[in-house]
N, C-alpha and C positions, 0 to 999 in steps of 0.2 A: 337425267333420271334421278329420282330420290333414292335414299338408302333405307334399308329395313331397320326398324327399331329393335327387332329380334333377329339377329343374323342366322341363328339356327335354333329352332324350338327344341329339337332333340338334344343338341349339344348343351343348351342351357339347362334343360331338365336333368341331363346326366350329371352335370356339375352339382346341381342341387341334391340329386339323389345320392351321389357319392358322399357329399358332406353330411347328409342325415345318417347314412349307414356308418360313417366314421364315428359319429357321436354315439350311435347305438353300440358299435363295437367297443368303444372305450368303456361303456357301462358293463358290457358282457365280460370284457377282460378283467375288469375290477372284481366282478363276481367270480370269475374263473379261478381266482386265487384260492377261493374256498371250494369251488366245484370245478375241478380241472377239465372235465369233458366239455364244458361250455366253450373252451378255446377253439374246438373244431367248428362249432356253430359260428363263431366270429370269422374264422377263415372262409367258411362257406358263404356267409353274407357278403364278404368283401370280394368274392370272385367276380370276374368280368361277366359271365353269363347271367348271374343273379342281378348284378347292377344294371345290365342292359334290359332284362325283363322288367325290372321295377321301373326303369326309366320310361319304357313304353307305357306303362300304366299311369305314371305321373303325367306324361305328355298328353295322353288321351283325357285325363281328368282336367288338365289345364284348358284344353280345347273345349271340352264340354262346359266348363264353367264360363269360359269366354263367350261361347255361342249361346248356350241355353240360359244363362243368367244375365250377363251384361247386355249382350245384343238383343236378346229376346225381350227383356224388360224395357229396354230403350225403344225398340220398334213398336211395342205395344203402346207405350206412352205416347210416342210420336203420332201413331194413328188415332188414338182416342182424342188427343188434343187437336189434331188437324181436322178431323171430321166434325168436331165440336165447333171449330171456327167456321167451317163450311156451312154449318147449320146456325151460325150466329148465336152461339152460346159458349159459356166458359169451359164446360167439360169437367173432367176430374180435377179436384182441388186438394185432396188429402196428401199432405207432405210431412216432412219432419217437423215443420212448425205447427202441425195439427196435434202433436202429441200432448198429453195433458199436463206435463210437468213444467211447461213454460208459464211464466207469471201472467202473461196476457191471455191465457186460455182459462177462463173462469168456468166453473161448472154450469152456471146459469146462462152463460152466453159463450159457447165455444167458438173458436175461430178456425177458418180453413185457409190460412195464408199459404202461399207457396205454389209450386207448379204441378203438384199432383203425382209426382213420380212414385210415391209409396202406395198409391191406390192399387196398383197391380199386385204388390206384396200383400196388401190387405185382402184383396179378392182371393189370392192363393190360400191365405190362412183360413178364410171363410169356407172355401171349397174343401180344404182338408178336414174340416169339422163335420161335413155333411156325409150322410150314409151312402155307401156304394151299393146300389140295388141291382139285383139280377132278375130278369123276368122269369116267371114260373115255367113257361114252355120253351125257354131258350136253350140252345146248345151251349152249356156252360163252358166247356173247354174252348170252343171256338170264340165264344163271346168274350172271354178273358184274354184270348190270344191275340185278337185283332188289334187292340190298342198297343200291345207290345210290338207287333209287327210294324205298325205305322211308326211308332217311336224309334225302333231300332233302325229301320231303313232311313229315317231322317237323320239320325246321328251318323249313320254310315256315310252319308254325303259329306259331312264335315271331316271325315277321315282323309279324304282326298282333295277337298276344296282348299286351296291355299289362300291365305289372307295377305301374304307378301312373298317375296323371294326366299324368306327364311322361316316364316310363321306358318307351318303346316305339319301334319302328322306324318304322312308318308307320300313319297313321290312314286306312285306305281306306274307301270308301263300303260300307255293308252289311258291316262287318268280321265280324259274327257268321256270316254266310253264307260268307264267305271262310274262316274258321277251320273250320267244319263241312265245307266242300268239301275242305280240306287233309286233314282227318281221314279222309275217305272215299276218298282216293287210295291209302292204304297197303294196303288189301286187294288191289289189283291187283298190288302188289309181292309180297305174300305168296303169292298164287295163282301168279304167275310163278316164284317161287322153288321152290314145290312141284312145278310141272310140269317145269321146265327141268332138274332134277337127275336125271331118268330113274330114279327110285326109287319103288317103290310106297308106302313109308312117307311120303315127302315129298309124293307126289301126293295121298294120302288126307288128310294134314294140310292141304294147300293147299285142297282141296275143302271140307273141314270148316270151315276159316277163312272161305272165301267164303260158304258157306251161313249160318254163324253171324253174320258181320258184316252181311250183307244183312238177316237177320231182326231185328237190333237197331238198325240205322240208321233203320228206319221209325218205331218208337216214339220214338226220340230226336228226330227231326224233328217228330213230332206234339207232343211235349212243348214244343218251342220254339215251335210254332204257338200252343199254349195260353198260353205266356208273353207272346206279342205282344199278347194281349187286355189284359194289364195294363200293358205297357210302351209299346205303340204304336210301337215302334222296333226295328230290328235293329242298332243301334249299341251296342256294349258300354259305351262311355263314357257314353252317355245312360242305359243300364240301371243302371249303378253309381250315377250321379247321382240317379236316382229313389229309390234305396234309402238315400240319405244323409239320412234323416229319422228321427224318433222315432215309432214306432207307438203306444206307450202307456207309461205309467210305473206301475210297481208300487211302492207305498210312496213314501218321500221321495226316494230316490236310486237307483232301480233302473229305468233306462230300457230298454225293449225296442225294438231298432232295427226299422225298417220293411223288413227283408229279405223277399224274396218267399217264402222258406221258411216264414215265420210268417203266411201268408195263404192265400188260395184256391189258390195255386200249389204247395201242399205235395204234392199227388198227382203233379203234373208233376215235382216235384223227385225224388220216389222213383223214378218211371219213368226219368227222365234219368240218375240215378246208377246204377241197375241196368244200363241200356243202355250207359253209359259203361264200367262194369266189364267187360261183354262185349266192347266194342270194344277194350279194353286186353288182352283175353285173360287176365285175372286169374282165379285159382281162385275160384269153381267153374266158370268159363267157359274153362278152358284146354284143352279137349278137342282143339283143333287140334295141340297138342304131345303131351299124353298119354304120358308116358314109359313107362308099363307096356304100352301098346298100340302106339304109333308110334315108340318110341325117343326121338325129340325132335321128331316131326312134320316140319313144313316146314323146320326148321333142321338136320335130321339130317346132311346132306352138307356143311354149312359148317364150316370149321375155322379155327384161328388167330384173327387179329384180325377177320376178317369175322364169325365167330361172336360175338366180343366186341362188335362194333359193333351187330349185330342185337339182342343182349341189352341193350346200353346204350341203344339208341334205344327199346326197350320201356319202360325206366324214364323216358326223356324224354317219351314219350307219356303215361305216367301223370302226370307233372308237369303237362303241358299239359292233360290231361283234368281233373285236380283244379283247376287254375287256372280253367278254363272254368266248372266248377260253382260255384266261389267267385264269379266275376264275375256269373253269372246269378242265383244264388239266395242267396248268403251275403254280399252287400254289397260284394264286390270289395275294394278297398284302403281302404274307409272304416273308421274306428275312432275312439274317443275320444282327445282330447288331454289328457293328464294335466298336463303342465307344459312350457313351452318356455324355451329360453335365447336371449337376444338376442345374436347374434354378428354384429358389423359391421353392425348395423341390420337383420339378417335373423332372423326368428323360426324357430328350429330346434326341432322337436318331439322329445320323448324317444323316441317311437315314430313314425317317419315312415310314409307310405303304403306304401312298399315293405316295411317291417317287418310291418305288418298283413297284407298280401297273402301274404307268405312264411309267416307263422304259420298262417293259415287253410289255405293250400295244403298245407303239410307235415302239419298235423293231419288233413286229409282223406286225404292219402296214407297216413297211419298207419291210418286207418279201413279203407282198401282192403287194407292188409297184414293187419290184424286179421281181417277177414273171410276173406281168402285162406288164412290159416293156421289157421282155426278150423272150416271146413266142408269136406266132401269134394267131389271132382269129380263132376259129374253127366254122364249119358250124352248123346250127341249128339241123340237123339230128344227127351229131356227139355229140352235147351237150346232146340231149335226150337219145341217146344210152349209153353215159357215165353215165348218171344219173340212168336210168332204168335197164340197163343190167350189169353195173359194180359196181356202188356204193351201190345199194340195196343189191346185194348178199354179198358184202364185209361187209356191216353193219350187215346183218344177221349172217355172220361168226363172227363178233366182239361180237355179243350177245352170241353166243355159247362159244367163248373163255372166255368171262367174266363170264358166268355161270359156266364153268368148273373150272376157277381159284377160284371163290367164293366157289365152292364145296370142293376144296382141301385146303381151308383156305389161299389162296394167296391174 
């Protein structure tokens, strides 16, 4: 097993917070020579409850920046470049080399060298400059609340989703149920957005989304029930630890890890991945948006950065969904240790746990993108038939297979 690059996110943030508070206290104490009552403020800031409370805020900010900026921008860039190559075109090209101060960027003939990573930043700046419109007949309170509900429930997922054995916000009891519950809250925001806009297109999109997500949450939960026959736990840390073994060895040096996808849980894995793609509204399950039929579905009336946030949080949900699949079926952050360097008495692996988790998550996101840009959208009746008449029976079969495998000790 590899080692985490961040042994404890909370512990690291607490050291950082305590150092910042110490610096602030030194400034306050220097001023307290003139204003003595400030000494009490310094003592209060340095107390353990205040340091702990501020540490939680710092840890949540670090996780939000990590997930919503670094990973979000990266996955957006990966998708746009990947589907451009699938369509045999270059795709986005605006990068740091496109900025005007380089000598080879002349005004009469600008260049667009680079990989295009800054294109997403440019699009965000463009959306920030656009006006946020509210339809005249809309329920204003609900119309403005829906994006907040979708965004907050998505961020809530990352509060319990671990990126390694040490890089997480909080290890809550039954954290797998907590993550699934956070996933299930977003459909309320989608339905609210579709209804509150007072638009037939958005209403149809919201109703389609509610029907679709309800149809696919059931087989997803049934697949998790099948998984519990093998894990006996609803703690993702315990589930990952159980996969950190070798299933078998092919030849002299080809170990097959004991990931649950390589055992009787393979049927549950297929059901869970298909249901997750429907939960993320990825093609072929994007009928709630359906540009040709519903313009943009439940997002039709949103403009400016509110529209950008809704789209951005869809990518964030894809990252969270892929990460959950990796945790449950693909070994989580476990991976081989090729070589380590001894730095100040600490063994630092070449590929830490966070690296393995990111690699698996991004690769699974690319599989989602590959499928989305390779198959056509299906009708709403076909979506519901697939969910109710195909996936639910397969999920029940996965439970029977898992129960039988558990009974024989497999």
